[in-house]
C-alpha positions in Angstrom: -7.7 -21.8 9.5 -8.8 -20.0 12.6 -11.8 -18.0 11.6 -12.0 -14.4 12.8 -15.3 -12.6 13.0 -17.2 -15.7 11.7 -20.8 -14.8 11.0 -21.7 -18.2 9.6 -22.7 -20.2 12.6 -22.3 -23.7 11.0 -18.8 -23.0 9.8 -15.9 -23.6 12.1 -12.1 -23.6 12.2 -10.3 -26.2 10.1 -6.8 -27.3 9.0 -5.2 -25.5 11.9 -2.1 -27.7 11.7 -1.6 -27.6 8.0 2.1 -27.0 7.3 3.2 -27.4 10.9 5.6 -30.2 10.0 7.5 -27.9 7.6 7.3 -24.9 10.0 4.7 -23.2 7.8 1.3 -21.8 8.4 -0.8 -23.3 5.6 -4.0 -23.2 7.6 -5.7 -20.7 5.4 -6.7 -21.1 1.7 -9.9 -22.5 0.3 -11.0 -26.1 -0.1 -12.2 -27.1 -3.6 -15.7 -28.6 -4.1 -16.1 -29.7 -0.5 -13.5 -32.5 -0.8 -11.0 -31.0 1.7 -8.2 -30.5 -0.8 -6.7 -27.1 -1.5 -5.9 -26.8 -5.2 -3.7 -23.8 -6.1 -5.0 -23.1 -9.6 -8.7 -22.8 -8.7 -7.8 -20.8 -5.6 -5.6 -18.4 -7.7 -8.5 -18.1 -10.2 -10.9 -17.2 -7.4 -8.4 -14.6 -6.0 -8.2 -13.1 -9.5 -11.9 -12.9 -10.0 -12.5 -11.6 -6.5 -9.7 -8.9 -7.0 -11.3 -7.8 -10.3 -14.7 -7.6 -8.6 -13.3 -5.5 -5.8 -11.7 -3.2 -8.4 -14.8 -2.9 -10.6 -17.5 -2.9 -7.9 -15.7 -1.8 -4.7 -18.0 1.2 -4.3 -21.1 -0.9 -4.6 -19.7 -3.5 -2.3 -18.8 -0.8 0.2 -22.4 0.6 0.1 -23.7 -2.9 0.8 -21.1 -3.3 3.6 -19.5 -6.2 1.7 -16.2 -4.7 0.7 -14.3 -5.5 3.9 -15.5 -9.1 3.9 -14.4 -9.4 0.3 -11.0 -8.0 1.1 -10.7 -10.4 4.0 -11.6 -13.3 1.8 -8.9 -12.2 -0.7 -6.3 -11.8 2.0 -7.2 -15.3 3.3 -6.4 -16.7 -0.1 -3.2 -14.7 -0.7 -1.9 -15.5 2.8 -2.1 -19.1 2.0 -0.5 -18.8 -1.5 2.4 -16.7 -0.2 3.0 -19.1 2.7 2.9 -22.1 0.4 5.9 -20.6 -1.5 8.4 -20.0 1.3 11.5 -19.8 -0.9 12.8 -20.1 -4.4 12.0 -23.4 -6.1 9.8 -24.5 -3.2 6.0 -24.7 -3.4 3.8 -26.8 -1.1 0.9 -28.3 -2.9 -1.7 -31.0 -2.3 
C-alpha cells in the first residue's frame, strides 16, 4: 500500500493496484516471508499477537513511543482483512 510516515528509507510503496479489478482496495496487508503473497491466516495471527501485545504492554510501548506505530501496523492489517471480505460469502484470497 501507500506508506504514510515511512521511517524506513529502503521500504517503499507496493501493491497499490491490488483489488482494483474488483473495485476493492487490497493494497494493505502484509506479505509472508518475502515472497509477495498475502496469506490471511498468518496475517490474522500477527494481528492477534500484536493486539495482545498492545493490551498487555501498551503503557510500556507508549513510554518507548512505539504504541502509535504498533496501532498503525494493526490497522494496516485489519484494513486489508475487512476489505478482503466485502460482503457475505465473498472473501478475496491469494
